[in-house]
C-alpha positions as CSV (number, residue, x, y, z in Angstrom):
1,X,128.4,-15.5,-49.4
2,X,131.1,-15.4,-46.7
3,X,134.1,-17.6,-46.6
4,X,133.1,-19.6,-44.0
5,X,129.8,-20.2,-45.5
6,X,131.2,-21.6,-48.4
7,X,133.4,-23.8,-46.6
8,X,130.6,-24.7,-44.6
9,X,129.0,-26.0,-47.8
10,X,131.8,-26.9,-49.9
11,X,134.1,-28.6,-47.0
12,X,138.1,-27.9,-46.2
13,X,139.0,-30.5,-48.8
14,X,137.0,-29.3,-51.8
15,X,138.3,-25.9,-51.0
16,X,141.7,-27.0,-50.5
17,X,141.5,-28.3,-54.1
18,X,139.9,-25.5,-55.6
19,X,143.0,-23.1,-54.1
20,X,145.5,-25.5,-55.4
21,X,143.9,-25.8,-58.7
22,X,143.9,-21.8,-59.3
23,X,147.9,-22.3,-58.0
24,X,148.4,-23.5,-60.9
25,X,147.0,-21.3,-63.2
26,X,149.6,-18.5,-65.2
27,X,149.3,-14.7,-64.2
28,X,147.3,-13.2,-66.8
29,X,148.8,-10.6,-69.2
30,X,148.2,-6.9,-69.0
31,X,146.3,-7.0,-71.9
32,X,143.8,-9.6,-70.1
33,X,143.8,-7.5,-66.8
34,X,143.2,-4.4,-69.0
35,X,140.4,-6.1,-70.8
36,X,138.7,-7.5,-67.2
37,X,139.3,-4.2,-65.5
38,X,137.2,-2.3,-68.4
39,X,134.5,-4.7,-68.0
40,X,134.0,-5.0,-64.4
41,X,134.1,-1.2,-64.3
42,X,131.4,-1.0,-66.8
43,X,129.6,-4.0,-66.8
44,X,126.5,-3.3,-68.8
45,X,128.5,-1.4,-71.6
46,X,128.1,1.9,-72.5
47,X,124.5,3.0,-71.7
48,X,122.5,4.3,-74.6
49,X,121.2,7.9,-74.9
50,X,117.8,8.6,-74.5
51,X,115.5,9.5,-77.4
52,X,115.2,13.6,-77.4
53,X,111.5,13.6,-77.9
54,X,109.0,10.6,-78.5
55,X,108.6,9.4,-81.8
56,X,105.0,10.5,-82.9
57,X,102.4,8.0,-82.8
58,X,100.7,7.0,-86.1
59,X,96.9,8.1,-86.4
C-alpha cells in the first residue's frame, strides 16, 4: 500500500495523529535494534536441514 493510498483510506487527521504518537516514542536501544535486525533479516528463523535419506516404510 502506498503512502497516498493510506492517506486516502485513513484521512489526514488520522495520519497526523499517528505521526504525532510515533514522534513521542523513545529511540530504541542498541539491543532492541540488533534483535529486530536479526528478526527482519531472517523472519522464519533457521531453516531445518532436510533428512539425508527418507525413513524406511513399515511393512
